C-alpha positions as CSV (number, residue, x, y, z in Angstrom):
1,M,109.6,120.0,110.6
2,F,111.8,118.1,112.9
3,S,115.6,117.9,113.3
4,P,116.9,114.5,114.1
5,H,118.0,115.6,117.7
6,T,114.7,116.9,118.5
7,F,113.0,113.8,117.0
8,N,115.2,111.3,119.0
9,L,114.2,113.5,122.1
10,F,110.7,113.3,121.5
11,L,110.9,109.3,121.0
12,I,112.6,109.1,124.1
13,G,109.9,110.9,126.0
14,M,107.2,109.1,124.4
15,A,108.9,105.9,125.5
16,I,109.2,107.0,129.1
17,V,105.6,108.1,129.4
18,A,104.9,104.7,127.8
19,L,106.4,103.0,130.7
20,I,104.9,105.2,133.3
21,V,101.5,104.6,131.7
22,F,102.1,100.9,131.8
23,V,102.8,100.8,135.5
24,C,99.7,103.2,136.6
25,L,97.5,101.1,134.4
26,Y,97.9,98.0,136.6
27,F,96.5,100.3,139.5
28,V,93.8,102.4,137.6
29,N,91.1,100.9,135.2
30,A,90.8,102.8,132.2
31,G,86.9,103.3,132.6
32,Y,85.6,102.3,129.1
33,G,83.9,98.9,127.9
34,K,83.7,96.5,130.5
35,F,85.2,98.8,133.1
36,Y,83.0,101.9,132.3
37,T,82.6,103.9,135.4
38,A,81.0,107.4,135.6
39,K,84.0,108.3,138.1
40,W,85.6,109.3,134.8
41,G,83.2,112.2,134.5
42,P,81.0,113.1,131.5
43,S,80.6,110.6,128.6
44,V,79.5,110.0,125.3
45,D,78.0,107.4,123.2
46,N,80.8,104.8,122.3
47,H,79.7,105.1,118.3
48,L,80.8,108.7,118.5
49,G,83.8,108.5,120.9
50,W,85.6,105.8,119.1
51,F,85.2,107.8,116.0
52,V,86.5,111.1,117.6
53,M,89.3,109.1,119.1
54,E,90.9,107.5,116.2
55,V,90.0,109.6,113.3
56,P,92.9,112.2,114.2
57,V,95.5,109.9,113.6
58,F,93.9,108.9,110.2
59,I,93.7,112.9,109.3
60,A,97.2,113.8,110.4
61,M,98.9,111.2,108.9
62,L,97.5,112.1,105.8
63,L,98.4,115.8,106.3
64,L,101.8,114.8,106.9
65,W,102.2,112.8,104.1
66,W,100.6,115.7,101.8
67,M,102.8,118.2,103.0
68,S,106.0,116.2,102.5
69,D,108.2,116.5,99.6
70,R,108.5,112.8,99.6
71,R,104.8,112.1,98.9
72,A,105.7,110.7,95.7
73,D,108.1,108.0,97.0
74,T,106.5,104.7,96.3
75,I,107.8,102.8,99.5
76,R,106.9,105.6,102.0
77,L,103.6,105.7,100.3
78,A,103.1,101.9,100.9
79,F,103.7,102.7,104.4
80,L,101.0,105.0,104.6
81,L,98.7,102.7,102.7
82,I,99.6,99.9,105.6
83,F,99.1,102.4,108.4
84,E,95.8,104.0,107.2
85,A,94.2,100.5,106.6
86,H,94.2,100.2,110.2
87,Y,93.0,103.7,111.2
88,F,90.3,103.7,108.4
89,H,88.7,100.2,109.6
90,R,89.4,101.8,113.3
91,S,87.8,105.2,112.7
92,F,84.9,104.2,110.0
93,I,84.1,100.7,110.2
94,F,84.5,99.6,113.7
95,P,82.6,102.4,115.2
96,L,79.6,101.2,113.1
97,K,79.7,97.8,113.7
98,L,79.4,98.2,117.5
99,R,76.1,96.8,119.1
100,G,74.3,99.0,121.6
101,H,74.9,102.4,123.0
102,S,77.0,102.2,125.9
103,K,78.9,105.1,127.4
104,M,82.7,106.2,127.0
105,P,84.0,108.9,129.2
106,L,84.9,112.0,127.3
107,A,88.2,112.2,129.1
108,I,89.5,109.0,127.6
109,V,88.1,109.7,124.3
110,L,90.1,113.2,124.4
111,M,93.4,111.2,125.9
112,G,93.3,109.0,123.2
113,A,92.7,111.6,120.6
114,V,96.0,113.5,121.7
115,F,98.0,110.1,122.1
116,N,96.9,109.3,118.6
117,T,98.1,112.9,117.1
118,L,101.4,112.4,118.6
119,N,101.7,108.9,117.2
120,A,100.8,110.5,113.8
121,L,103.9,112.8,114.5
122,M,106.2,109.8,115.4
123,Q,105.2,107.8,112.5
124,G,104.8,110.2,109.8
125,G,107.4,112.4,111.3
126,W,110.0,109.6,110.7
127,I,108.7,108.3,107.3
128,F,108.2,111.7,105.6
129,Y,110.7,114.0,107.4
130,V,113.4,113.0,109.6
131,S,114.6,109.5,107.9
132,P,117.3,110.1,105.3
133,A,116.1,110.6,102.0
134,D,117.8,107.4,100.6
135,F,116.8,105.1,103.8
136,Y,114.1,103.3,101.7
137,P,115.5,102.7,98.5
138,E,112.9,100.8,96.0
139,S,114.5,97.6,96.8
140,W,113.1,97.6,100.3
141,F,109.7,96.2,98.7
142,T,111.7,92.9,98.6
143,S,113.9,93.3,102.0
144,L,113.1,90.8,104.8
145,P,112.1,93.4,107.0
146,F,109.2,94.9,104.6
147,L,108.1,91.2,103.6
148,A,108.1,89.8,107.5
149,G,106.7,92.9,108.9
150,T,103.9,93.5,106.3
151,A,103.1,89.6,106.9
152,L,102.9,90.2,110.6
153,F,100.9,93.3,110.3
154,I,98.1,91.5,108.0
155,F,97.8,88.8,110.4
156,G,97.7,90.7,113.1
157,M,95.1,93.1,111.7
158,Y,93.1,89.8,110.8
159,V,93.3,88.4,114.5
160,N,92.1,92.0,115.6
161,I,89.1,92.2,113.2
162,Q,88.2,88.5,113.7
163,S,88.2,88.6,117.5
164,D,86.4,91.8,117.6
165,S,83.7,90.0,115.6
166,I,83.6,87.0,118.1
167,I,83.2,89.3,120.9
168,R,80.7,91.4,119.2
169,N,78.5,88.5,118.4
170,L,78.7,86.6,121.7
171,R,74.9,87.8,122.7
172,K,71.8,87.7,120.7
173,P,69.7,90.6,120.6
174,G,68.2,91.3,124.0
175,D,70.5,89.1,126.0
176,T,72.2,90.3,128.9
177,A,74.1,87.3,129.9
178,H,78.1,87.3,129.9
179,Y,80.0,84.7,127.7
180,L,83.5,83.6,127.4
181,P,85.0,84.3,124.3
182,K,86.2,81.1,122.1
183,G,87.6,80.6,118.9
184,G,90.1,82.0,117.1
185,M,93.1,83.1,118.9
186,F,90.9,83.0,122.2
187,R,92.1,79.5,122.3
188,F,95.6,81.0,123.2
189,V,94.6,84.2,125.1
190,T,91.7,86.0,126.8
191,S,92.5,89.3,124.7
192,A,92.8,87.9,121.2
193,N,91.9,91.6,119.9
194,Y,94.7,93.1,121.9
195,F,97.2,90.4,120.7
196,G,96.1,90.9,117.2
197,E,96.6,94.7,117.5
198,F,99.8,94.5,119.2
199,T,101.1,92.2,116.8
200,E,100.0,94.6,113.7
201,W,102.4,97.4,115.4
202,V,105.4,95.0,115.9
203,G,105.1,94.2,112.3
204,F,104.9,97.9,111.3
205,A,108.0,98.7,113.4
206,I,109.8,95.8,111.2
207,L,108.6,96.9,107.9
208,T,109.5,100.5,108.5
209,W,112.7,99.4,110.6
210,S,112.2,102.4,112.9
211,W,112.4,103.4,116.2
212,A,109.4,105.4,115.7
213,G,107.5,102.1,114.9
214,A,109.2,100.2,117.8
215,V,108.0,103.2,120.4
216,F,104.4,102.6,119.2
217,A,104.7,99.1,119.6
218,L,105.8,99.7,123.0
219,W,103.1,102.0,123.9
220,T,100.4,99.4,122.4
221,F,101.6,96.9,124.8
222,A,102.0,99.5,127.6
223,N,98.3,100.5,126.9
224,L,96.6,96.9,126.3
225,A,98.7,94.5,128.6
226,P,97.6,95.8,131.9
227,R,94.1,95.9,130.8
228,A,94.5,92.2,129.4
229,A,95.5,91.3,132.8
230,R,92.7,92.8,134.4
231,I,90.1,91.1,131.8
232,Y,91.9,87.8,132.4
233,D,91.1,88.1,136.2
234,L,87.6,88.9,135.5
235,Y,87.1,86.0,133.4
236,S,88.9,83.5,135.9
237,A,86.5,84.7,138.7
238,E,83.3,84.4,136.2
239,F,84.3,81.5,134.2
240,G,86.7,79.5,136.0
241,D,85.2,76.2,135.0
242,E,85.5,77.0,131.3
243,L,88.7,78.9,131.5
244,D,91.9,76.9,131.2
245,T,94.1,79.0,133.0
246,S,97.1,76.6,132.6
247,H,96.9,76.8,128.9
248,V,95.2,80.2,127.9
249,K,97.3,83.6,128.7
250,R,96.5,86.8,128.7
251,I,98.1,89.0,125.8
252,L,101.0,86.9,124.6
253,P,100.3,83.1,123.5
254,F,102.3,80.8,125.9
255,I,104.0,83.7,127.4
256,Y,101.7,86.0,129.3
């Protein structure tokens, strides 16, 4: 499927694009959620938008696994299940839990779907095709990278889901007021859901001990950190008396 040389060029290209996106997003708001704007063009219902954006990576990863002659490899199967746990929730559960029917720009949905497909090629390409056949022996299950990375992934997924729940339940039905999220990791960062997601993919990079995982963690930070900064500024302006800016950071507790 990939030669190691081609795959490395692919990873380098994805890393460079991530850095460009990181800089650009400090100047341009991705127009969904709190920052939705009609300037992004035609929109779709956010329930449909999230599903269409997230489900390609879930399907693509399954196909890459199924077409691989390594699909019976237990450690690689474990990687698949860990990865797909996130995207099963993101594709099939998270959209159903959304309250209301806000709009999501179709352009963002399509860009997200394209990136997610490329990410499946990064992770699935490495795990099932490019990595040396003996790179992940059975003993990997008891290795420090696998144990530490899996623990970090589980912690991050818990924080991500818990934080989304806190945000989702800020308002009672019919209430249109704005509230500052509190509790959980919101005690340390204003974008606790983003912190959770970033932590997940750092954990995945560690448990697979791969450059492909590291590039995805970089992409996650590049995509979410600028948005977390905008949300922080928004909360600071709206809830200045409630938000302890000396203690609560944007996306990384105690750091940023």
